[in-house]
C-alpha positions in Angstrom: 65.4 2.8 -13.0 64.0 6.2 -11.9 66.1 6.2 -8.7 69.3 5.4 -10.7 68.5 8.2 -13.2 67.9 10.6 -10.3 71.3 9.6 -8.7 73.1 10.0 -12.0 71.6 13.5 -12.5 72.5 14.4 -9.0 76.2 13.3 -9.6 76.6 15.4 -12.7 74.8 18.4 -11.4 76.8 21.7 -11.6 77.0 24.1 -8.8 74.9 27.1 -9.4 77.4 29.4 -7.8 79.9 28.7 -10.7 77.3 29.8 -13.4 76.1 32.9 -11.6 73.2 33.1 -14.1 70.2 34.9 -12.7 66.7 33.7 -13.8 65.6 37.3 -14.0 68.2 37.9 -16.7 66.4 38.1 -20.0 69.4 37.0 -22.0 69.9 33.9 -20.0 66.2 33.1 -20.1 66.1 33.5 -23.9 69.2 31.2 -24.3 67.5 28.6 -22.1 64.3 28.7 -24.1 66.2 28.6 -27.4 68.1 25.5 -26.2 64.8 23.9 -25.2 63.3 24.7 -28.6 60.8 27.2 -27.3 60.2 30.8 -28.3 61.1 33.1 -25.3 58.2 34.9 -23.9 58.2 37.8 -21.5 59.4 41.4 -21.1 63.0 42.4 -20.0 63.4 42.9 -16.4 60.2 41.0 -15.4 60.1 37.9 -13.3 57.9 35.4 -15.2 57.5 32.9 -12.3 58.1 33.1 -8.6 61.5 32.3 -7.0 60.0 29.2 -5.4 59.1 27.6 -8.7 61.7 28.8 -11.1 65.0 26.8 -11.5 68.3 28.5 -10.3 70.4 27.4 -13.3 70.6 25.7 -16.7 73.5 23.7 -18.2 73.6 24.2 -22.0 76.0 21.3 -22.4 73.5 18.9 -20.8 70.5 20.7 -22.2 68.8 20.5 -18.8 68.3 22.5 -15.6 70.7 22.1 -12.7 70.8 22.8 -9.1 67.6 20.8 -8.1 66.7 17.2 -8.1 64.1 16.7 -10.9 60.7 15.5 -9.8 59.2 12.7 -11.9 55.4 12.5 -11.9 55.7 8.9 -13.0 56.9 7.7 -9.6 54.2 5.2 -8.3 54.3 6.6 -4.9 53.4 10.1 -6.1 51.3 9.2 -9.0 51.2 10.8 -12.5 48.4 13.2 -11.7 49.1 15.3 -8.6 46.3 16.5 -6.4 44.5 19.5 -8.0 46.1 22.7 -6.9 44.1 25.8 -5.9 42.5 27.5 -8.8 44.5 30.7 -8.4 47.9 28.8 -8.6 48.9 27.5 -12.1 50.2 23.9 -12.5 53.9 23.8 -13.1 55.1 20.7 -15.0 58.6 19.4 -14.4 61.2 17.7 -16.8 60.7 14.0 -17.1 63.8 11.9 -17.8 63.6 8.4 -19.4 66.2 6.0 -20.5 66.1 6.7 -24.2 64.5 10.2 -24.2 63.8 13.3 -22.2 60.4 15.2 -21.9 60.5 19.0 -21.5 57.4 20.8 -20.4 55.9 23.7 -22.4 56.0 27.3 -21.4 53.7 27.8 -18.4 52.4 31.1 -19.9 51.0 29.2 -22.9 47.4 28.0 -22.8 47.0 24.3 -21.9 46.5 21.9 -24.8 42.9 21.3 -25.8 41.2 17.9 -25.7 38.1 16.5 -27.3 35.1 15.3 -25.4 35.8 12.0 -23.5 34.0 9.0 -25.0 32.3 6.6 -22.6 34.6 3.9 -21.3 37.7 5.4 -23.0 40.9 3.4 -22.6 42.6 4.5 -25.8 44.6 7.7 -26.4 45.8 9.4 -29.6 49.4 10.5 -29.4 50.5 12.9 -32.1 53.7 15.0 -32.7 56.1 12.1 -32.2 59.7 12.4 -33.5 60.3 10.7 -36.8 62.9 8.4 -35.3 60.7 7.3 -32.4 60.1 3.6 -32.3 57.5 1.5 -30.5 60.0 0.6 -27.8 60.6 4.3 -27.0 56.9 5.0 -27.0 56.2 2.1 -24.7 59.1 3.2 -22.5 57.5 6.6 -22.1 53.8 5.6 -21.7 54.1 2.4 -19.8 54.8 4.4 -16.7 51.2 5.6 -17.0 49.9 2.0 -16.6 49.7 -1.4 -18.3 49.6 -1.1 -22.1 47.6 -3.7 -24.0 48.2 -2.5 -27.5 50.2 0.1 -29.5 49.2 0.8 -33.1 51.9 3.1 -34.7 51.4 4.7 -38.0 54.0 5.5 -40.6 53.4 9.1 -39.9 54.2 10.8 -36.6 51.3 9.5 -34.5 50.0 6.3 -32.8 47.2 4.9 -30.7 47.8 3.4 -27.3 45.3 1.3 -25.4 45.6 0.9 -21.7 44.2 -1.7 -19.3 42.1 0.7 -17.2 40.4 4.0 -17.7 42.2 6.0 -15.0 45.5 5.4 -16.9 44.2 7.6 -19.7 44.2 10.6 -17.4 47.9 10.0 -16.7 48.7 9.9 -20.4 46.7 13.1 -21.0 49.0 14.8 -18.5 51.9 14.3 -21.0 50.1 16.4 -23.6 52.2 19.5 -24.5 55.6 18.0 -23.5 58.5 18.2 -26.1 60.1 14.9 -26.6 63.8 14.7 -27.4 65.6 11.4 -28.2 68.9 11.2 -26.3 71.1 14.4 -26.6 70.6 14.9 -30.3 69.4 18.3 -31.6 68.2 17.0 -35.0 64.7 17.8 -35.9 63.9 14.1 -36.6 64.8 13.3 -33.0 62.4 15.9 -31.4 58.7 16.6 -31.5 55.9 18.2 -29.4 53.5 15.5 -28.0 49.7 15.9 -28.4 47.8 13.4 -26.3 44.0 13.2 -26.7 41.1 10.9 -26.1 40.5 8.4 -28.9 37.2 6.7 -29.8 37.6 3.0 -30.1 34.9 0.3 -30.7 36.5 -2.1 -28.3 36.3 0.5 -25.5 32.7 1.3 -26.2 31.8 -2.4 -26.4 33.4 -3.1 -23.0 31.7 -0.1 -21.5 28.3 -1.3 -22.8 29.0 -4.7 -21.3 29.8 -3.2 -18.0 26.7 -1.1 -18.1 24.6 -4.1 -18.9 26.2 -6.0 -16.1 25.5 -3.2 -13.6 21.9 -3.0 -14.8 21.6 -6.8 -14.3 23.0 -6.4 -10.8 20.7 -3.6 -10.0 17.7 -5.5 -11.3 18.8 -8.5 -9.3 19.2 -6.4 -6.2 15.7 -4.8 -6.6 14.2 -8.2 -7.2 15.7 -9.5 -4.0 14.5 -6.5 -2.1 11.0 -6.9 -3.6 11.0 -10.6 -2.7 12.0 -9.7 0.8 9.2 -7.2 1.2 6.5 -9.1 -0.6 4.1 -10.9 1.7 4.1 -14.7 1.6 1.8 -16.2 -1.0 -0.9 -18.6 0.1 -0.2 -22.3 -0.2 -1.2 -24.1 -3.4 -4.5 -26.0 -3.1 -4.4 -29.6 -4.2 -6.7 -31.1 -6.8 -9.8 -33.0 -5.8 -9.6 -36.7 -5.3 -11.3 -39.3 -3.1 -8.1 -39.7 -1.1 -7.6 -36.0 -0.6 -11.3 -35.6 0.3 -10.9 -38.3 3.1 -7.8 -36.5 4.4 -9.7 -33.2 4.3 -12.6 -34.6 6.2 -10.2 -35.6 9.0 -8.7 -32.1 9.0 -12.1 -30.5 9.3 -12.6 -32.4 12.5 -9.3 -31.2 14.0 -9.6 -27.7 15.5 -6.0 -26.8 14.8 -6.3 -27.5 11.1 -9.9 -26.4 10.5 -9.0 -22.9 9.1 -6.7 -24.5 6.5 -9.1 -27.2 5.6 -12.1 -24.9 5.2 -10.3 -22.8 2.5 -9.6 -26.0 0.5 -13.3 -27.1 0.8 -14.4 -23.7 -0.3 -12.1 -23.7 -3.4 -13.3 -27.2 -4.3 -16.9 -26.2 -4.2 -16.2 -23.0 -6.2 -14.3 -25.0 -8.8 -17.4 -27.2 -9.4 -16.1 -30.4 -8.0 -19.5 -31.3 -6.6 -21.4 -33.8 -8.7 -23.6 -36.8 -8.2 -20.8 -39.1 -7.4 -19.1 -36.8 -4.8 -22.3 -35.2 -3.4 -22.5 -37.4 -0.3 -18.8 -36.9 0.5 -19.2 -33.1 0.2 -22.3 -33.3 2.3 -20.4 -35.0 5.1 -17.7 -32.4 5.0 -20.2 -29.6 5.1 -21.8 -31.3 8.1 -18.5 -31.4 9.9 -18.1 -27.7 9.1 -21.5 -27.1 10.7 -20.5 -29.0 13.8 -17.6 -26.6 14.2 -20.1 -23.9 14.9 -20.8 -25.2 18.3 -17.1 -24.9 19.3 -17.0 -21.4 17.9 -20.0 -20.5 20.1 -18.4 -22.0 23.1 -15.2 -20.0 22.4 -17.3 -16.9 22.0 -19.0 -17.5 25.3 -15.6 -17.9 27.0 -14.4 -14.6 25.5 -17.6 -12.9 26.6 -17.0 -14.2 30.1 -13.5 -12.9 30.0 -14.8 -9.6 28.8 -17.3 -9.4 31.7 -14.6 -10.2 34.1 -12.4 -7.5 32.6 -15.3 -5.0 32.8 -15.8 -6.0 36.5 -12.1 -5.5 37.2 -12.2 -2.1 35.4 -15.2 -1.0 37.4 -13.6 -2.0 40.7 -10.4 -0.2 39.7 -12.4 2.9 38.7 -14.2 2.9 42.0 -10.9 2.7 43.8 -9.5 5.7 41.8 -12.7 7.6 42.4 -12.5 7.1 46.2 -8.9 8.4 46.1 -10.0 11.4 44.2 -12.7 12.0 46.8 -10.1 11.9 49.5 -7.8 14.3 47.6 -10.7 16.7 47.1 -11.6 16.5 50.8 -8.0 17.4 51.6 -8.2 20.5 49.4 -11.6 21.5 50.9 -10.2 21.2 54.4 -7.2 23.3 53.4 -9.5 26.1 52.1 -11.3 26.4 55.5 -10.6 29.5 57.6 -8.4 27.8 60.2 -5.8 26.6 57.7 -6.4 29.1 54.9 -5.2 32.1 56.9 -1.8 30.6 57.5 -1.0 30.1 53.7 0.6 32.9 51.6 -1.0 34.4 48.6 0.9 32.3 46.1 0.3 29.1 48.1 -3.5 29.9 48.2 -3.5 30.4 44.4 -1.8 27.1 43.8 -4.1 25.3 46.2 -7.1 26.7 44.5 -5.9 25.7 41.0 -5.1 22.1 42.3 -8.5 21.9 43.9 -10.3 22.8 40.7 -8.3 20.4 38.7 -8.9 17.5 41.0 -12.6 18.3 41.2 -12.8 18.2 37.4 -11.0 14.9 37.3 -13.2 13.5 40.1 -16.4 14.5 38.2 -15.1 12.9 34.9 -14.4 9.7 36.7 -17.8 9.7 38.5 -19.6 10.3 35.2 -17.7 7.4 33.5 -18.6 5.1 36.5 -22.3 6.2 36.3 -22.3 5.5 32.6 -21.1 1.9 33.2 -23.8 1.4 35.9 -26.5 2.8 33.5 -25.5 0.3 30.9 -25.7 -2.6 33.4 -29.1 -1.4 34.5 -30.3 -1.2 30.9 -29.0 -4.8 30.3 -30.8 -6.0 33.4 -34.1 -4.3 32.4 -33.8 -5.9 28.9 -33.5 -9.3 30.5 -36.5 -8.7 32.7 -38.6 -7.6 29.8 -37.8 -10.7 28.0 -39.3 -12.8 30.8 -42.6 -10.8 31.1 -45.9 -12.7 30.5 -47.1 -10.1 27.9 -44.7 -11.6 25.4 -46.2 -15.1 25.4 -48.4 -14.3 22.4 -45.3 -12.9 20.6 -43.5 -16.1 21.3 -46.3 -18.1 19.8 -46.4 -15.8 16.8 -42.7 -16.1 16.4 -42.9 -19.9 16.5 -45.5 -19.8 13.8 -43.4 -17.4 11.8 -40.4 -19.6 12.2 -42.4 -22.6 11.0 -43.6 -20.6 8.0 -40.0 -19.5 7.3 -38.8 -23.1 7.5 -41.5 -24.1 5.0 -40.4 -21.3 2.7 -36.8 -22.5 2.9 -37.9 -26.0 2.1 -39.9 -24.7 -0.8 -36.8 -22.8 -2.1 -34.6 -25.9 -1.7 -37.1 -27.9 -3.7 -37.1 -25.2 -6.4 -33.3 -25.3 -6.6 -33.4 -29.1 -6.9 -35.9 -28.7 -9.7 -33.7 -26.2 -11.5 -30.8 -28.7 -11.0 -32.8 -31.5 -12.6 -33.7 -29.2 -15.5 -30.1 -28.3 -16.0 -29.2 -32.0 -16.0 -32.0 -32.7 -18.5 -30.5 -30.0 -20.8 -27.0 -31.5 -20.4 -28.4 -34.9 -21.3 -30.1 -33.5 -24.3 -26.9 -31.9 -25.5 -24.9 -35.1 -25.0 -27.5 -37.2 -26.7 -27.6 -35.0 -29.7 -23.9 -35.6 -30.3 -24.4 -39.4 -30.3 -26.0 -41.5 -33.0 -29.8 -40.9 -32.8 -30.8 -44.2 -34.4 -29.3 -46.4 -31.7 -30.4 -44.5 -28.6 -33.8 -43.1 -29.3 -35.6 -45.6 -27.0 -33.3 -45.0 -24.0 -33.7 -41.3 -24.6 -37.4 -41.4 -24.5 -37.3 -43.5 -21.4 -35.1 -41.1 -19.6 -37.2 -38.2 -20.7 -40.3 -39.9 -19.4 -38.6 -40.7 -16.1 -37.5 -37.1 -15.8 -40.9 -35.8 -16.6 -42.4 -38.1 -13.9 -39.9 -36.8 -11.4 -40.7 -33.2 -12.4 -44.4 -33.9 -12.0 -43.8 -35.4 -8.6 -41.8 -32.4 -7.6 -44.5 -30.1 -8.8 -47.1 -32.0 -6.8 -44.9 -31.7 -3.7 -44.6 -28.0 -4.3 -48.4 -27.7 -4.6 -48.9 -29.6 -1.4 -46.3 -27.5 0.4 -48.0 -24.3 -0.8 -51.4 -25.6 0.4 -50.0 -26.4 3.8 -48.4 -22.9 3.9 -51.8 -21.3 3.1 -53.5 -23.4 5.7 -51.0 -22.3 8.3 -51.6 -18.7 7.3 -55.4 -19.1 7.5 -55.1 -20.8 10.9 -52.9 -17.9 12.2 -55.5 -15.4 10.9 -58.4 -17.3 12.6 -56.4 -17.4 15.9 -56.0 -13.6 15.7 -59.7 -13.1 15.0 -60.7 -15.4 17.8 -58.5 -13.5 20.2 -59.9 -10.1 19.2 -63.5 -11.6 19.4 -62.9 -13.0 22.9 -61.5 -9.6 24.1 -64.5 -7.8 22.7 -66.9 -10.3 24.2 -65.2 -10.0 27.6 -65.6 -6.2 27.5 -69.3 -6.5 26.7 -69.8 -9.0 29.5 -68.0 -6.8 31.9 -70.3 -3.9 31.0 -73.4 -6.1 31.3 -72.3 -7.4 34.7 -71.9 -3.8 35.9 -75.5 -3.0 34.6 -76.9 -6.1 36.3 -75.3 -5.2 39.6 -76.8 -1.7 39.4 -80.3 -3.2 38.6 -80.0 -5.7 41.5 -79.1 -2.9 43.9 -82.1 -0.8 42.7 -84.6 -3.7 42.9 -83.4 -4.4 46.5 -82.2 -8.0 46.1 -80.1 -9.4 48.8 -76.5 -10.3 48.7 -77.4 -13.9 48.2 -79.3 -13.1 45.1 -76.3 -11.3 43.7 -74.2 -14.4 44.4 -76.7 -16.6 42.7 -76.6 -14.2 39.7 -72.8 -14.4 39.6 -72.9 -18.2 39.8 -75.5 -18.2 37.0 -73.4 -15.8 34.9 -70.3 -18.0 35.4 -72.3 -21.1 34.4 -73.8 -19.3 31.5 -70.4 -18.1 30.4 -69.1 -21.6 30.6 -72.1 -22.8 28.7 -71.5 -20.1 26.2 -68.0 -21.3 25.7 -69.2 -24.8 25.1 -71.7 -23.5 22.7 -69.0 -21.5 20.9 -66.9 -24.6 20.6 -69.8 -26.5 19.1 -70.6 -23.6 16.8 -67.0 -23.4 15.7 -67.3 -27.0 14.7 -70.5 -26.1 12.8 -69.1 -22.7 11.7 -70.6 -19.3 12.8 -71.8 -17.0 10.1 -70.2 -13.8 11.3 -68.7 -12.1 14.3 -71.7 -9.8 14.7 -74.0 -12.9 15.2 -71.7 -14.1 18.0 -71.9 -10.7 19.6 -75.7 -10.7 19.5 -75.8 -14.1 21.1 -73.7 -12.9 23.9 -75.9 -9.9 24.5 -79.0 -12.0 24.5 -77.5 -14.4 26.9 -76.7 -11.6 29.4 -80.2 -10.3 29.0 -81.7 -13.6 29.9 -79.4 -13.9 33.0 -81.1 -10.8 34.3 -84.5 -12.3 33.7 -84.3 -15.8 35.2 -88.0 -16.5 34.6 -87.7 -16.0 30.9 -88.9 -13.2 28.5 -91.0 -12.8 25.4 -89.3 -12.7 22.0 -90.9 -9.3 21.2 -89.6 -7.9 24.5 -86.1 -9.2 23.7 -86.4 -7.8 20.2 -87.3 -4.3 21.5 -84.3 -4.5 23.9 -82.0 -5.3 20.9 -83.5 -2.4 18.9 -82.6 0.0 21.7 -79.0 -1.2 21.6 -78.5 -1.2 17.8 -81.1 0.0 15.4 -79.4 -1.6 12.5 -80.1 -5.1 13.7 -82.4 -7.1 11.4 -85.6 -8.7 12.7 -85.2 -12.2 14.2 -87.5 -14.8 12.9 -89.2 -17.0 15.5 -88.0 -20.1 13.7 -84.3 -19.2 14.0 -82.4 -22.0 15.7 -80.3 -19.6 17.8 -83.3 -17.7 19.0 -85.2 -20.9 19.9 -82.1 -22.1 21.9 -82.0 -18.8 23.8 -85.7 -18.7 24.5 -85.5 -22.2 25.9 
């Protein structure tokens, strides 16, 4: 249709040379504007627009410009809205020809028509200034070139509302604001009018815009959720509820090394949930026992890893020694280069570089050697620790540690019995609460029997606790007695050594022969053995004090020196010389009588 209109206009175009009307002529311009229904604007003799934009002629019979092919902005290839021109160049609108009407642009010197603020999602325009004789068909013919029209609501007055299918079509309709619309070739006022196109606020447009916004928000939330789900770490698997069948399957999994880590988490969750009771205690005990047997495999695995670590250490040490030997060779090369024979042949810059390289290599060599020496020191410390563990001085510590371990085991047993007692007490309280809810008249006898049974069990547990505490105290007393006996024997050995030294000196002064000294040594050894036997017997009877045992040892050594015996008064005077705080010995004392004999 537009192509046919353009061809028709081109066929009836009049040659501009016949009119010879200059655009710069003010009279011709005023006549053209009067024919278009516009007030002429501009001064005489001034060119309003440039020669490239203005039209060369105007035909008053056709009421249109001639000499150029009209450009229709409604052509789909060009689009209604041209690309935005530079800001310094004003937009020049062209005449638009339709089948039933013609649209003439407004004076370019006039300000552009104003529009209201665009509502969100606007698809409806207000069209005012329509000719009185304009029908819906004519309006649709003009505005359907902007896009698909969904509805036209025409008023009895000279305005209407047009709703398009898309929002960008409204911009094309706004482009027509300011155009003068003329129906056919009539000059009647009812057939002409100035169009005013503006944005209109419609509830349907706003509702569709809100729906689109909500849809976009849903899509955005969905996209974010997918992104969060992709980045979220996987949740742990759900743990099944306890049952005998599941417990049997879990016991098999605990024995399997590949499924142990998964099974142990399930076992832990069951125990924390409180699934352990009287009925399932044995089953849980077997599962805990299988978990304990897994410790041996873990220790073996640790030993293999430690062996691998030792091998890696050995490989690292060998590689480090190889690197260190190469560093030594490099340093030797630099040292040889700095000697007088080779040093004189190098230039000054070469000597400087060789000196810098030598210092750097020596620093690296020293650092590597220090690292290797540190590794060797650590190995020597580990070896010394192993040797110290095997020394005989730690035998007493081992014995003490064994006793301490036994005492610790007894304490643990005591604690376990206490926990069992607390469990029994809790069960008693639970039974009390359950029995209070039932009928008291029917179950009083069974309740009393249960209470008596529980009291008997509690008494038995208390007795067991008392016996265990007594055993623990006996062990502690035995440990203290062993320590006291050890200190006593050490002190007695010191005293005997001093006495033996004194006897040797007395023998040498009295002039006894070497045989006598041997006899004295034999006698001392025999007496020491006899003293040990006497000490064993006295332990069975029970010595009164440590001081008494020390006095007996001193008296026995005194009698070794005097093989023919000595008087009690002489013995007493000797003891008074050693210690003035010693009480007098009665002749009827059993120990004194034994020593005198």
